[in-house]
N, CA, C and O atoms as a Tripos MOL2 file, in Angstrom:
@<TRIPOS>MOLECULE
protein
  304   303    76     0     0
PROTEIN
NO_CHARGES

@<TRIPOS>ATOM
      1 N          63.8720   27.2610  -10.6720 N.3       1 MET1
      2 CA         64.3740   26.7980   -9.3880 C.3       1 MET1
      3 C          63.3900   25.9210   -8.7130 C.2       1 MET1
      4 O          62.2030   26.2420   -8.6530 O.2       1 MET1
      5 N          63.8460   24.8280   -8.2070 N.am      2 LYS2
      6 CA         62.9510   23.8650   -7.5710 C.3       2 LYS2
      7 C          62.6680   24.3620   -6.1270 C.2       2 LYS2
      8 O          63.5950   24.7530   -5.4180 O.2       2 LYS2
      9 N          61.3750   24.3450   -5.6950 N.am      3 PRO3
     10 CA         61.0820   24.7760   -4.3200 C.3       3 PRO3
     11 C          61.6470   23.7790   -3.3180 C.2       3 PRO3
     12 O          61.7490   22.5830   -3.5930 O.2       3 PRO3
     13 N          62.0030   24.2880   -2.1760 N.am      4 THR4
     14 CA         62.5700   23.4000   -1.1370 C.3       4 THR4
     15 C          61.4390   22.5550   -0.5070 C.2       4 THR4
     16 O          60.2950   22.9960   -0.3910 O.2       4 THR4
     17 N          61.7980   21.3650   -0.1210 N.am      5 ASP5
     18 CA         60.8310   20.4130    0.5030 C.3       5 ASP5
     19 C          60.8020   20.7600    1.9850 C.2       5 ASP5
     20 O          61.8080   20.6250    2.6820 O.2       5 ASP5
     21 N          59.6410   21.2100    2.4650 N.am      6 LYS6
     22 CA         59.4850   21.6350    3.8160 C.3       6 LYS6
     23 C          58.9580   20.5350    4.7410 C.2       6 LYS6
     24 O          58.5630   20.7950    5.8780 O.2       6 LYS6
     25 N          58.9600   19.3070    4.2300 N.am      7 ARG7
     26 CA         58.4670   18.2090    5.0480 C.3       7 ARG7
     27 C          59.5220   17.7970    6.0380 C.2       7 ARG7
     28 O          60.7160   17.7970    5.7370 O.2       7 ARG7
     29 N          59.0740   17.4490    7.2110 N.am      8 LYS8
     30 CA         60.0060   16.9910    8.2630 C.3       8 LYS8
     31 C          60.5550   15.6250    7.8520 C.2       8 LYS8
     32 O          59.8160   14.7750    7.3550 O.2       8 LYS8
     33 N          61.8280   15.4270    8.0600 N.am      9 LYS9
     34 CA         62.4670   14.1890    7.6350 C.3       9 LYS9
     35 C          62.8670   13.2980    8.8090 C.2       9 LYS9
     36 O          63.0510   12.0910    8.6470 O.2       9 LYS9
     37 N          63.0000   13.9010    9.9920 N.am     10 ASN10
     38 CA         63.4600   13.0910   11.1020 C.3      10 ASN10
     39 C          62.4370   13.2260   12.2880 C.2      10 ASN10
     40 O          62.3010   14.2920   12.8880 O.2      10 ASN10
     41 N          61.7760   12.1750   12.5750 N.am     11 TRP11
     42 CA         60.7460   12.1400   13.5970 C.3      11 TRP11
     43 C          61.2390   11.4630   14.9000 C.2      11 TRP11
     44 O          60.4900   11.3340   15.8680 O.2      11 TRP11
     45 N          62.4760   11.0490   14.8940 N.am     12 GLY12
     46 CA         63.0830   10.4410   16.0920 C.3      12 GLY12
     47 C          62.9750    8.9640   16.1740 C.2      12 GLY12
     48 O          63.5010    8.3580   17.1080 O.2      12 GLY12
     49 N          62.2930    8.3370   15.2040 N.am     13 ASN13
     50 CA         62.1100    6.9560   15.1440 C.3      13 ASN13
     51 C          62.2560    6.5460   13.6890 C.2      13 ASN13
     52 O          61.4960    7.0270   12.8490 O.2      13 ASN13
     53 N          63.1980    5.6800   13.3600 N.am     14 PRO14
     54 CA         63.3930    5.3530   11.9260 C.3      14 PRO14
     55 C          62.1430    4.7070   11.2420 C.2      14 PRO14
     56 O          61.9120    4.9050   10.0490 O.2      14 PRO14
     57 N          61.3720    3.9590   12.0030 N.am     15 ILE15
     58 CA         60.1850    3.3530   11.4410 C.3      15 ILE15
     59 C          59.1610    4.4980   11.0780 C.2      15 ILE15
     60 O          58.5900    4.5120    9.9870 O.2      15 ILE15
     61 N          58.9690    5.4010   11.9940 N.am     16 ILE16
     62 CA         58.0360    6.4960   11.7260 C.3      16 ILE16
     63 C          58.5760    7.3830   10.5910 C.2      16 ILE16
     64 O          57.8040    7.8850    9.7740 O.2      16 ILE16
     65 N          59.8540    7.5650   10.5470 N.am     17 ASP17
     66 CA         60.4420    8.3240    9.4620 C.3      17 ASP17
     67 C          60.0810    7.7750    8.0850 C.2      17 ASP17
     68 O          59.6870    8.5180    7.1860 O.2      17 ASP17
     69 N          60.2250    6.4560    7.9370 N.am     18 LYS18
     70 CA         59.9010    5.8140    6.6430 C.3      18 LYS18
     71 C          58.3900    5.8040    6.3840 C.2      18 LYS18
     72 O          57.9560    6.0040    5.2500 O.2      18 LYS18
     73 N          57.5850    5.5710    7.4370 N.am     19 LEU19
     74 CA         56.1640    5.5490    7.2480 C.3      19 LEU19
     75 C          55.6460    6.9700    6.8690 C.2      19 LEU19
     76 O          54.7320    7.1090    6.0560 O.2      19 LEU19
     77 N          56.2430    7.9950    7.4680 N.am     20 MET20
     78 CA         55.8380    9.3410    7.1020 C.3      20 MET20
     79 C          56.2110    9.6540    5.6340 C.2      20 MET20
     80 O          55.4420   10.3130    4.9340 O.2      20 MET20
     81 N          57.3680    9.1910    5.1750 N.am     21 GLN21
     82 CA         57.7400    9.3980    3.8160 C.3      21 GLN21
     83 C          56.7810    8.6520    2.8880 C.2      21 GLN21
     84 O          56.4450    9.1470    1.8120 O.2      21 GLN21
     85 N          56.3480    7.4790    3.2990 N.am     22 LEU22
     86 CA         55.3620    6.7530    2.4830 C.3      22 LEU22
     87 C          53.9840    7.4980    2.4730 C.2      22 LEU22
     88 O          53.3170    7.5590    1.4400 O.2      22 LEU22
     89 N          53.5940    8.0390    3.6030 N.am     23 LYS23
     90 CA         52.3780    8.8960    3.6630 C.3      23 LYS23
     91 C          52.4990   10.0610    2.6870 C.2      23 LYS23
     92 O          51.5590   10.3620    1.9510 O.2      23 LYS23
     93 N          53.7010   10.7390    2.6830 N.am     24 TYR24
     94 CA         53.9170   11.8170    1.7650 C.3      24 TYR24
     95 C          53.8020   11.4010    0.3020 C.2      24 TYR24
     96 O          53.2940   12.1510   -0.5320 O.2      24 TYR24
     97 N          54.2910   10.1740    0.0020 N.am     25 SER25
     98 CA         54.1520    9.6620   -1.3810 C.3      25 SER25
     99 C          52.7030    9.4450   -1.7110 C.2      25 SER25
    100 O          52.2760    9.7370   -2.8280 O.2      25 SER25
    101 N          51.9370    8.9430   -0.7790 N.am     26 LEU26
    102 CA         50.5000    8.7320   -1.0210 C.3      26 LEU26
    103 C          49.7950   10.1040   -1.2770 C.2      26 LEU26
    104 O          48.9700   10.2340   -2.1820 O.2      26 LEU26
    105 N          50.1380   11.0670   -0.4840 N.am     27 ASN27
    106 CA         49.6020   12.4280   -0.6330 C.3      27 ASN27
    107 C          49.9160   12.9520   -2.0100 C.2      27 ASN27
    108 O          49.0500   13.4870   -2.7020 O.2      27 ASN27
    109 N          51.1760   12.7900   -2.4040 N.am     28 ASP28
    110 CA         51.6080   13.2880   -3.7700 C.3      28 ASP28
    111 C          50.8500   12.5600   -4.8810 C.2      28 ASP28
    112 O          50.4140   13.1970   -5.8390 O.2      28 ASP28
    113 N          50.6850   11.2490   -4.7740 N.am     29 ALA29
    114 CA         49.9420   10.5150   -5.7570 C.3      29 ALA29
    115 C          48.4960   10.9940   -5.8610 C.2      29 ALA29
    116 O          47.9370   11.0910   -6.9540 O.2      29 ALA29
    117 N          47.9110   11.2860   -4.7200 N.am     30 TYR30
    118 CA         46.5210   11.7920   -4.7020 C.3      30 TYR30
    119 C          46.4190   13.1770   -5.3440 C.2      30 TYR30
    120 O          45.5610   13.4130   -6.1940 O.2      30 TYR30
    121 N          47.3080   14.0930   -4.9290 N.am     31 HIS31
    122 CA         47.2200   15.4700   -5.3760 C.3      31 HIS31
    123 C          47.7210   15.6480   -6.8280 C.2      31 HIS31
    124 O          47.1710   16.4690   -7.5620 O.2      31 HIS31
    125 N          48.7210   14.9160   -7.2380 N.am     32 ASN32
    126 CA         49.3180   15.0910   -8.5570 C.3      32 ASN32
    127 C          48.6250   14.2380   -9.6450 C.2      32 ASN32
    128 O          48.4990   14.6670  -10.7920 O.2      32 ASN32
    129 N          48.1830   13.0380   -9.2680 N.am     33 ASN33
    130 CA         47.6690   12.0930  -10.2970 C.3      33 ASN33
    131 C          46.2040   11.7880  -10.1130 C.2      33 ASN33
    132 O          45.6060   11.1370  -10.9680 O.2      33 ASN33
    133 N          45.5960   12.2430   -9.0100 N.am     34 GLY34
    134 CA         44.2020   11.9410   -8.7520 C.3      34 GLY34
    135 C          43.9100   10.5090   -8.4310 C.2      34 GLY34
    136 O          42.7870   10.0410   -8.6130 O.2      34 GLY34
    137 N          44.9560    9.7720   -7.9310 N.am     35 VAL35
    138 CA         44.7720    8.3710   -7.5740 C.3      35 VAL35
    139 C          44.0650    8.2910   -6.2370 C.2      35 VAL35
    140 O          44.3870    9.0330   -5.3090 O.2      35 VAL35
    141 N          43.0850    7.3740   -6.1400 N.am     36 ASP36
    142 CA         42.4040    7.2040   -4.8340 C.3      36 ASP36
    143 C          43.3150    6.4040   -3.8680 C.2      36 ASP36
    144 O          43.5680    5.2130   -4.0490 O.2      36 ASP36
    145 N          43.7600    7.0870   -2.8950 N.am     37 THR37
    146 CA         44.7050    6.4910   -1.9300 C.3      37 THR37
    147 C          44.1440    6.3960   -0.5120 C.2      37 THR37
    148 O          44.8910    6.1820    0.4420 O.2      37 THR37
    149 N          42.8420    6.5540   -0.3810 N.am     38 LYS38
    150 CA         42.2370    6.6570    0.9400 C.3      38 LYS38
    151 C          42.4860    5.4610    1.8030 C.2      38 LYS38
    152 O          42.9370    5.6000    2.9400 O.2      38 LYS38
    153 N          42.1980    4.2630    1.2830 N.am     39 ASP39
    154 CA         42.3780    3.0180    2.0440 C.3      39 ASP39
    155 C          43.8480    2.8210    2.4520 C.2      39 ASP39
    156 O          44.1510    2.4630    3.5900 O.2      39 ASP39
    157 N          44.7520    3.0650    1.4870 N.am     40 ASP40
    158 CA         46.1350    2.8280    1.7530 C.3      40 ASP40
    159 C          46.6640    3.8570    2.7650 C.2      40 ASP40
    160 O          47.4810    3.5220    3.6220 O.2      40 ASP40
    161 N          46.2020    5.0860    2.6630 N.am     41 LYS41
    162 CA         46.6150    6.1170    3.6170 C.3      41 LYS41
    163 C          46.0690    5.8110    5.0410 C.2      41 LYS41
    164 O          46.7730    6.0260    6.0280 O.2      41 LYS41
    165 N          44.8480    5.3230    5.1390 N.am     42 ASN42
    166 CA         44.3040    4.9470    6.4500 C.3      42 ASN42
    167 C          45.1370    3.8170    7.0750 C.2      42 ASN42
    168 O          45.3840    3.8020    8.2810 O.2      42 ASN42
    169 N          45.5550    2.8880    6.2370 N.am     43 TYR43
    170 CA         46.3710    1.7860    6.7440 C.3      43 TYR43
    171 C          47.7090    2.3200    7.2980 C.2      43 TYR43
    172 O          48.1310    1.9410    8.3910 O.2      43 TYR43
    173 N          48.3630    3.1970    6.5320 N.am     44 VAL44
    174 CA         49.6630    3.7510    6.9150 C.3      44 VAL44
    175 C          49.4830    4.6130    8.2050 C.2      44 VAL44
    176 O          50.3340    4.5730    9.0940 O.2      44 VAL44
    177 N          48.4120    5.3610    8.2940 N.am     45 MET45
    178 CA         48.2100    6.2040    9.4350 C.3      45 MET45
    179 C          47.9410    5.3610   10.6700 C.2      45 MET45
    180 O          48.3900    5.7010   11.7650 O.2      45 MET45
    181 N          47.2190    4.2730   10.5040 N.am     46 LYS46
    182 CA         46.9360    3.3310   11.6210 C.3      46 LYS46
    183 C          48.3010    2.7160   12.1070 C.2      46 LYS46
    184 O          48.5810    2.6080   13.3010 O.2      46 LYS46
    185 N          49.0850    2.3410   11.1280 N.am     47 LEU47
    186 CA         50.4050    1.7600   11.4360 C.3      47 LEU47
    187 C          51.3260    2.7400   12.2000 C.2      47 LEU47
    188 O          52.0280    2.3520   13.1330 O.2      47 LEU47
    189 N          51.3000    4.0640   11.7610 N.am     48 ILE48
    190 CA         52.0470    5.0590   12.4410 C.3      48 ILE48
    191 C          51.5380    5.2150   13.9030 C.2      48 ILE48
    192 O          52.3240    5.3380   14.8420 O.2      48 ILE48
    193 N          50.2530    5.2060   14.0470 N.am     49 GLN49
    194 CA         49.6330    5.3220   15.3840 C.3      49 GLN49
    195 C          50.0570    4.1340   16.2910 C.2      49 GLN49
    196 O          50.4080    4.3330   17.4540 O.2      49 GLN49
    197 N          50.0190    2.9370   15.7550 N.am     50 ASP50
    198 CA         50.4420    1.7660   16.5330 C.3      50 ASP50
    199 C          51.8700    1.8380   16.9230 C.2      50 ASP50
    200 O          52.1970    1.5260   18.0690 O.2      50 ASP50
    201 N          52.7640    2.2360   16.0290 N.am     51 VAL51
    202 CA         54.2060    2.3760   16.3420 C.3      51 VAL51
    203 C          54.4220    3.3520   17.4440 C.2      51 VAL51
    204 O          55.2240    3.1080   18.3450 O.2      51 VAL51
    205 N          53.6960    4.5010   17.3950 N.am     52 ARG52
    206 CA         53.8590    5.5500   18.4370 C.3      52 ARG52
    207 C          53.2680    5.0600   19.8100 C.2      52 ARG52
    208 O          53.8810    5.2570   20.8600 O.2      52 ARG52
    209 N          52.0960    4.4350   19.7660 N.am     53 GLU53
    210 CA         51.4900    4.0210   21.0040 C.3      53 GLU53
    211 C          52.2620    2.9080   21.7350 C.2      53 GLU53
    212 O          52.3920    2.9200   22.9590 O.2      53 GLU53
    213 N          52.7690    1.9500   20.9450 N.am     54 HIS54
    214 CA         53.3610    0.7770   21.5590 C.3      54 HIS54
    215 C          54.8880    0.7800   21.5040 C.2      54 HIS54
    216 O          55.5280   -0.2170   21.8410 O.2      54 HIS54
    217 N          55.4700    1.9100   21.0770 N.am     55 ASN55
    218 CA         56.9450    1.9950   20.9510 C.3      55 ASN55
    219 C          57.5420    0.8310   20.2030 C.2      55 ASN55
    220 O          58.5240    0.2480   20.6620 O.2      55 ASN55
    221 N          56.9800    0.4730   19.0630 N.am     56 LEU56
    222 CA         57.4800   -0.6320   18.3190 C.3      56 LEU56
    223 C          58.7980   -0.2840   17.6970 C.2      56 LEU56
    224 O          58.9910    0.8290   17.2070 O.2      56 LEU56
    225 N          59.7290   -1.2500   17.7130 N.am     57 GLU57
    226 CA         61.0320   -1.0870   17.0710 C.3      57 GLU57
    227 C          61.1660   -1.8760   15.8300 C.2      57 GLU57
    228 O          62.1780   -1.7620   15.1380 O.2      57 GLU57
    229 N          60.1730   -2.6920   15.5040 N.am     58 LYS58
    230 CA         60.1790   -3.4850   14.2870 C.3      58 LYS58
    231 C          58.7770   -3.7830   13.8420 C.2      58 LYS58
    232 O          57.9000   -4.1010   14.6460 O.2      58 LYS58
    233 N          58.5740   -3.6720   12.5220 N.am     59 LEU59
    234 CA         57.2490   -4.0130   11.9760 C.3      59 LEU59
    235 C          57.1110   -5.5340   11.7770 C.2      59 LEU59
    236 O          58.1170   -6.2280   11.6270 O.2      59 LEU59
    237 N          55.9140   -6.0350   11.7750 N.am     60 SER60
    238 CA         55.7010   -7.4620   11.4690 C.3      60 SER60
    239 C          56.0280   -7.7160   10.0290 C.2      60 SER60
    240 O          56.0860   -6.7940    9.2150 O.2      60 SER60
    241 N          56.2430   -8.9770    9.7180 N.am     61 HIS61
    242 CA         56.6200   -9.3470    8.3780 C.3      61 HIS61
    243 C          55.5350   -8.9040    7.3560 C.2      61 HIS61
    244 O          55.8590   -8.3560    6.3020 O.2      61 HIS61
    245 N          54.2290   -9.1530    7.6900 N.am     62 GLU62
    246 CA         53.1420   -8.8050    6.8310 C.3      62 GLU62
    247 C          53.0650   -7.2900    6.5770 C.2      62 GLU62
    248 O          52.8270   -6.8570    5.4490 O.2      62 GLU62
    249 N          53.2720   -6.4830    7.6440 N.am     63 ASP63
    250 CA         53.2440   -5.0670    7.5050 C.3      63 ASP63
    251 C          54.3540   -4.5390    6.6120 C.2      63 ASP63
    252 O          54.1700   -3.6290    5.8030 O.2      63 ASP63
    253 N          55.5460   -5.1720    6.8030 N.am     64 GLY64
    254 CA         56.6870   -4.8240    5.9670 C.3      64 GLY64
    255 C          56.4570   -5.0890    4.5140 C.2      64 GLY64
    256 O          56.7960   -4.2730    3.6570 O.2      64 GLY64
    257 N          55.8620   -6.2680    4.2270 N.am     65 LEU65
    258 CA         55.5660   -6.6310    2.8480 C.3      65 LEU65
    259 C          54.5590   -5.6660    2.1870 C.2      65 LEU65
    260 O          54.7240   -5.2500    1.0400 O.2      65 LEU65
    261 N          53.5400   -5.3410    2.9380 N.am     66 LEU66
    262 CA         52.5130   -4.4300    2.4400 C.3      66 LEU66
    263 C          53.0660   -3.0590    2.2010 C.2      66 LEU66
    264 O          52.7480   -2.4280    1.1930 O.2      66 LEU66
    265 N          53.9040   -2.5700    3.1240 N.am     67 CYS67
    266 CA         54.5330   -1.2350    2.9440 C.3      67 CYS67
    267 C          55.4220   -1.2450    1.7230 C.2      67 CYS67
    268 O          55.4090   -0.2890    0.9470 O.2      67 CYS67
    269 N          56.1960   -2.3050    1.5320 N.am     68 ASN68
    270 CA         57.0300   -2.4290    0.3480 C.3      68 ASN68
    271 C          56.2260   -2.3460   -0.9580 C.2      68 ASN68
    272 O          56.6240   -1.7050   -1.9310 O.2      68 ASN68
    273 N          55.0780   -3.0270   -0.9250 N.am     69 SER69
    274 CA         54.2130   -3.0220   -2.1190 C.3      69 SER69
    275 C          53.6340   -1.6180   -2.3770 C.2      69 SER69
    276 O          53.4490   -1.1900   -3.5160 O.2      69 SER69
    277 N          53.3580   -0.9240   -1.2520 N.am     70 LEU70
    278 CA         52.8010    0.4870   -1.4060 C.3      70 LEU70
    279 C          53.8880    1.3970   -1.9600 C.2      70 LEU70
    280 O          53.6100    2.2740   -2.7770 O.2      70 LEU70
    281 N          55.1630    1.1840   -1.5050 N.am     71 TRP71
    282 CA         56.2800    1.9790   -2.0320 C.3      71 TRP71
    283 C          56.3590    1.8190   -3.5420 C.2      71 TRP71
    284 O          56.4740    2.7880   -4.2930 O.2      71 TRP71
    285 N          56.2920    0.5280   -3.9660 N.am     72 ARG72
    286 CA         56.3850    0.3050   -5.4270 C.3      72 ARG72
    287 C          55.1720    0.8550   -6.1630 C.2      72 ARG72
    288 O          55.3150    1.3760   -7.2700 O.2      72 ARG72
    289 N          54.0140    0.7550   -5.5930 N.am     73 LYS73
    290 CA         52.8010    1.2330   -6.2100 C.3      73 LYS73
    291 C          52.7660    2.7430   -6.4040 C.2      73 LYS73
    292 O          52.2880    3.2320   -7.4270 O.2      73 LYS73
    293 N          53.2670    3.4710   -5.4330 N.am     74 TYR74
    294 CA         53.2330    4.9140   -5.4560 C.3      74 TYR74
    295 C          54.5770    5.5780   -5.6750 C.2      74 TYR74
    296 O          54.7600    6.7420   -5.3200 O.2      74 TYR74
    297 N          55.5160    4.8520   -6.2540 N.am     75 ALA75
    298 CA         56.8370    5.4160   -6.5430 C.3      75 ALA75
    299 C          56.6750    6.5700   -7.5570 C.2      75 ALA75
    300 O          55.9390    6.4680   -8.5380 O.2      75 ALA75
    301 N          57.4010    7.6730   -7.2710 N.am     76 ASN76
    302 CA         57.2460    8.8160   -8.1160 C.3      76 ASN76
    303 C          58.0740    8.6470   -9.3810 C.2      76 ASN76
    304 O          58.0750    9.5290  -10.2400 O.2      76 ASN76
@<TRIPOS>BOND
     1     1     2 1
     2     2     3 1
     3     3     4 2
     4     3     5 am
     5     5     6 1
     6     6     7 1
     7     7     8 2
     8     7     9 am
     9     9    10 1
    10    10    11 1
    11    11    12 2
    12    11    13 am
    13    13    14 1
    14    14    15 1
    15    15    16 2
    16    15    17 am
    17    17    18 1
    18    18    19 1
    19    19    20 2
    20    19    21 am
    21    21    22 1
    22    22    23 1
    23    23    24 2
    24    23    25 am
    25    25    26 1
    26    26    27 1
    27    27    28 2
    28    27    29 am
    29    29    30 1
    30    30    31 1
    31    31    32 2
    32    31    33 am
    33    33    34 1
    34    34    35 1
    35    35    36 2
    36    35    37 am
    37    37    38 1
    38    38    39 1
    39    39    40 2
    40    39    41 am
    41    41    42 1
    42    42    43 1
    43    43    44 2
    44    43    45 am
    45    45    46 1
    46    46    47 1
    47    47    48 2
    48    47    49 am
    49    49    50 1
    50    50    51 1
    51    51    52 2
    52    51    53 am
    53    53    54 1
    54    54    55 1
    55    55    56 2
    56    55    57 am
    57    57    58 1
    58    58    59 1
    59    59    60 2
    60    59    61 am
    61    61    62 1
    62    62    63 1
    63    63    64 2
    64    63    65 am
    65    65    66 1
    66    66    67 1
    67    67    68 2
    68    67    69 am
    69    69    70 1
    70    70    71 1
    71    71    72 2
    72    71    73 am
    73    73    74 1
    74    74    75 1
    75    75    76 2
    76    75    77 am
    77    77    78 1
    78    78    79 1
    79    79    80 2
    80    79    81 am
    81    81    82 1
    82    82    83 1
    83    83    84 2
    84    83    85 am
    85    85    86 1
    86    86    87 1
    87    87    88 2
    88    87    89 am
    89    89    90 1
    90    90    91 1
    91    91    92 2
    92    91    93 am
    93    93    94 1
    94    94    95 1
    95    95    96 2
    96    95    97 am
    97    97    98 1
    98    98    99 1
    99    99   100 2
   100    99   101 am
   101   101   102 1
   102   102   103 1
   103   103   104 2
   104   103   105 am
   105   105   106 1
   106   106   107 1
   107   107   108 2
   108   107   109 am
   109   109   110 1
   110   110   111 1
   111   111   112 2
   112   111   113 am
   113   113   114 1
   114   114   115 1
   115   115   116 2
   116   115   117 am
   117   117   118 1
   118   118   119 1
   119   119   120 2
   120   119   121 am
   121   121   122 1
   122   122   123 1
   123   123   124 2
   124   123   125 am
   125   125   126 1
   126   126   127 1
   127   127   128 2
   128   127   129 am
   129   129   130 1
   130   130   131 1
   131   131   132 2
   132   131   133 am
   133   133   134 1
   134   134   135 1
   135   135   136 2
   136   135   137 am
   137   137   138 1
   138   138   139 1
   139   139   140 2
   140   139   141 am
   141   141   142 1
   142   142   143 1
   143   143   144 2
   144   143   145 am
   145   145   146 1
   146   146   147 1
   147   147   148 2
   148   147   149 am
   149   149   150 1
   150   150   151 1
   151   151   152 2
   152   151   153 am
   153   153   154 1
   154   154   155 1
   155   155   156 2
   156   155   157 am
   157   157   158 1
   158   158   159 1
   159   159   160 2
   160   159   161 am
   161   161   162 1
   162   162   163 1
   163   163   164 2
   164   163   165 am
   165   165   166 1
   166   166   167 1
   167   167   168 2
   168   167   169 am
   169   169   170 1
   170   170   171 1
   171   171   172 2
   172   171   173 am
   173   173   174 1
   174   174   175 1
   175   175   176 2
   176   175   177 am
   177   177   178 1
   178   178   179 1
   179   179   180 2
   180   179   181 am
   181   181   182 1
   182   182   183 1
   183   183   184 2
   184   183   185 am
   185   185   186 1
   186   186   187 1
   187   187   188 2
   188   187   189 am
   189   189   190 1
   190   190   191 1
   191   191   192 2
   192   191   193 am
   193   193   194 1
   194   194   195 1
   195   195   196 2
   196   195   197 am
   197   197   198 1
   198   198   199 1
   199   199   200 2
   200   199   201 am
   201   201   202 1
   202   202   203 1
   203   203   204 2
   204   203   205 am
   205   205   206 1
   206   206   207 1
   207   207   208 2
   208   207   209 am
   209   209   210 1
   210   210   211 1
   211   211   212 2
   212   211   213 am
   213   213   214 1
   214   214   215 1
   215   215   216 2
   216   215   217 am
   217   217   218 1
   218   218   219 1
   219   219   220 2
   220   219   221 am
   221   221   222 1
   222   222   223 1
   223   223   224 2
   224   223   225 am
   225   225   226 1
   226   226   227 1
   227   227   228 2
   228   227   229 am
   229   229   230 1
   230   230   231 1
   231   231   232 2
   232   231   233 am
   233   233   234 1
   234   234   235 1
   235   235   236 2
   236   235   237 am
   237   237   238 1
   238   238   239 1
   239   239   240 2
   240   239   241 am
   241   241   242 1
   242   242   243 1
   243   243   244 2
   244   243   245 am
   245   245   246 1
   246   246   247 1
   247   247   248 2
   248   247   249 am
   249   249   250 1
   250   250   251 1
   251   251   252 2
   252   251   253 am
   253   253   254 1
   254   254   255 1
   255   255   256 2
   256   255   257 am
   257   257   258 1
   258   258   259 1
   259   259   260 2
   260   259   261 am
   261   261   262 1
   262   262   263 1
   263   263   264 2
   264   263   265 am
   265   265   266 1
   266   266   267 1
   267   267   268 2
   268   267   269 am
   269   269   270 1
   270   270   271 1
   271   271   272 2
   272   271   273 am
   273   273   274 1
   274   274   275 1
   275   275   276 2
   276   275   277 am
   277   277   278 1
   278   278   279 1
   279   279   280 2
   280   279   281 am
   281   281   282 1
   282   282   283 1
   283   283   284 2
   284   283   285 am
   285   285   286 1
   286   286   287 1
   287   287   288 2
   288   287   289 am
   289   289   290 1
   290   290   291 1
   291   291   292 2
   292   291   293 am
   293   293   294 1
   294   294   295 1
   295   295   296 2
   296   295   297 am
   297   297   298 1
   298   298   299 1
   299   299   300 2
   300   299   301 am
   301   301   302 1
   302   302   303 1
   303   303   304 2
@<TRIPOS>SUBSTRUCTURE
     1 MET1         2 RESIDUE 1 A MET
     2 LYS2         6 RESIDUE 1 A LYS
     3 PRO3        10 RESIDUE 1 A PRO
     4 THR4        14 RESIDUE 1 A THR
     5 ASP5        18 RESIDUE 1 A ASP
     6 LYS6        22 RESIDUE 1 A LYS
     7 ARG7        26 RESIDUE 1 A ARG
     8 LYS8        30 RESIDUE 1 A LYS
     9 LYS9        34 RESIDUE 1 A LYS
    10 ASN10       38 RESIDUE 1 A ASN
    11 TRP11       42 RESIDUE 1 A TRP
    12 GLY12       46 RESIDUE 1 A GLY
    13 ASN13       50 RESIDUE 1 A ASN
    14 PRO14       54 RESIDUE 1 A PRO
    15 ILE15       58 RESIDUE 1 A ILE
    16 ILE16       62 RESIDUE 1 A ILE
    17 ASP17       66 RESIDUE 1 A ASP
    18 LYS18       70 RESIDUE 1 A LYS
    19 LEU19       74 RESIDUE 1 A LEU
    20 MET20       78 RESIDUE 1 A MET
    21 GLN21       82 RESIDUE 1 A GLN
    22 LEU22       86 RESIDUE 1 A LEU
    23 LYS23       90 RESIDUE 1 A LYS
    24 TYR24       94 RESIDUE 1 A TYR
    25 SER25       98 RESIDUE 1 A SER
    26 LEU26      102 RESIDUE 1 A LEU
    27 ASN27      106 RESIDUE 1 A ASN
    28 ASP28      110 RESIDUE 1 A ASP
    29 ALA29      114 RESIDUE 1 A ALA
    30 TYR30      118 RESIDUE 1 A TYR
    31 HIS31      122 RESIDUE 1 A HIS
    32 ASN32      126 RESIDUE 1 A ASN
    33 ASN33      130 RESIDUE 1 A ASN
    34 GLY34      134 RESIDUE 1 A GLY
    35 VAL35      138 RESIDUE 1 A VAL
    36 ASP36      142 RESIDUE 1 A ASP
    37 THR37      146 RESIDUE 1 A THR
    38 LYS38      150 RESIDUE 1 A LYS
    39 ASP39      154 RESIDUE 1 A ASP
    40 ASP40      158 RESIDUE 1 A ASP
    41 LYS41      162 RESIDUE 1 A LYS
    42 ASN42      166 RESIDUE 1 A ASN
    43 TYR43      170 RESIDUE 1 A TYR
    44 VAL44      174 RESIDUE 1 A VAL
    45 MET45      178 RESIDUE 1 A MET
    46 LYS46      182 RESIDUE 1 A LYS
    47 LEU47      186 RESIDUE 1 A LEU
    48 ILE48      190 RESIDUE 1 A ILE
    49 GLN49      194 RESIDUE 1 A GLN
    50 ASP50      198 RESIDUE 1 A ASP
    51 VAL51      202 RESIDUE 1 A VAL
    52 ARG52      206 RESIDUE 1 A ARG
    53 GLU53      210 RESIDUE 1 A GLU
    54 HIS54      214 RESIDUE 1 A HIS
    55 ASN55      218 RESIDUE 1 A ASN
    56 LEU56      222 RESIDUE 1 A LEU
    57 GLU57      226 RESIDUE 1 A GLU
    58 LYS58      230 RESIDUE 1 A LYS
    59 LEU59      234 RESIDUE 1 A LEU
    60 SER60      238 RESIDUE 1 A SER
    61 HIS61      242 RESIDUE 1 A HIS
    62 GLU62      246 RESIDUE 1 A GLU
    63 ASP63      250 RESIDUE 1 A ASP
    64 GLY64      254 RESIDUE 1 A GLY
    65 LEU65      258 RESIDUE 1 A LEU
    66 LEU66      262 RESIDUE 1 A LEU
    67 CYS67      266 RESIDUE 1 A CYS
    68 ASN68      270 RESIDUE 1 A ASN
    69 SER69      274 RESIDUE 1 A SER
    70 LEU70      278 RESIDUE 1 A LEU
    71 TRP71      282 RESIDUE 1 A TRP
    72 ARG72      286 RESIDUE 1 A ARG
    73 LYS73      290 RESIDUE 1 A LYS
    74 TYR74      294 RESIDUE 1 A TYR
    75 ALA75      298 RESIDUE 1 A ALA
    76 ASN76      302 RESIDUE 1 A ASN
C-alpha cells in the first residue's frame, strides 16, 4: 500500500502552489537520488518569498523559463 502524501497542496495562491510543488520535487531528488539541489532550492525559496512579500500574481518571463527547466531537470 502506498503511503498517503501529507504535503499541503493548496496554499491560497496558484503561483505559490506550483513553486511549493517544485520545492518538494527538489527535496525528493536530494533525499532519493543524492542530487545536490542547494542552489536551485535557494532560488525557489527566494522566489516564494518574493511572491509572498509583494503579492505577485505573475512571474517574470525569465523566472518562468528557469522554473520550467527545473521541473524538467527534477522530474520524477
